[in-house]
N, C-alpha and C positions, 0 to 999 in steps of 0.2 A: 504494500500501501503507499502511495506515494505520501510523505512527509506535509501538512499545511506550512504555508509560510506566512509571513508578518510583517509588517512595514507602517511605521508610525510617524505621521505629521503634528508638531506643535506637540514634541515627547514628554516635555518636562523633565521627571528624572525618571522617566520609565514605568508608569503603574503599568499603562496597557501593555507593555513590552513582559513586563513580568507575567501578565496575568497569560498572556501568550505561551509564554515560555513555560508555565505550569501547566497548561495545554497540552503541550507536546507540541506546539508550534515551533519552528525555524524563525528567528527574527533575521529580516533580511537589512534593511534601514531603518533610521530614524532621522528626522529634521529637528532640530532645535536650536535654538541662537542664543541661549542663555549660556555661559562657559561653563559655571559649576554642572549645569543640567547635562552639557554634553562628557564634562569627567566623569559623572556617574555612570553615564549611558555605554561610554567607554570602559570603564572600567567592567562590569557585567555583561556588556555586549560586545567584547574585543573583535569579534568576526565579524559583526555588522558595520555597514557603509556607515558613515554619519554625516550627512549635509547641515548646512549651518544656516543655509538663506532659501526659504523656499522660493522665492522668487527668481534664484538664481539658478535652481536644481534641475535636472536633467533626469526623469525616473523613469525614461521609455525603456530602461532595458527590463524593468520590472513587472 
């Protein structure tokens, strides 16, 4: 069975990313402009791509 994937926008410190993790989904990317939020997200999901500005990000590969 294929694993479900998740991407989050306006991610904050990863509340929805954590819920997706608990559900067994793979976190592919997150988008957060706040530096502290970015550090938290990178700490817990280092394999996920991190975007900082939603207006300048290209999500087409997802």
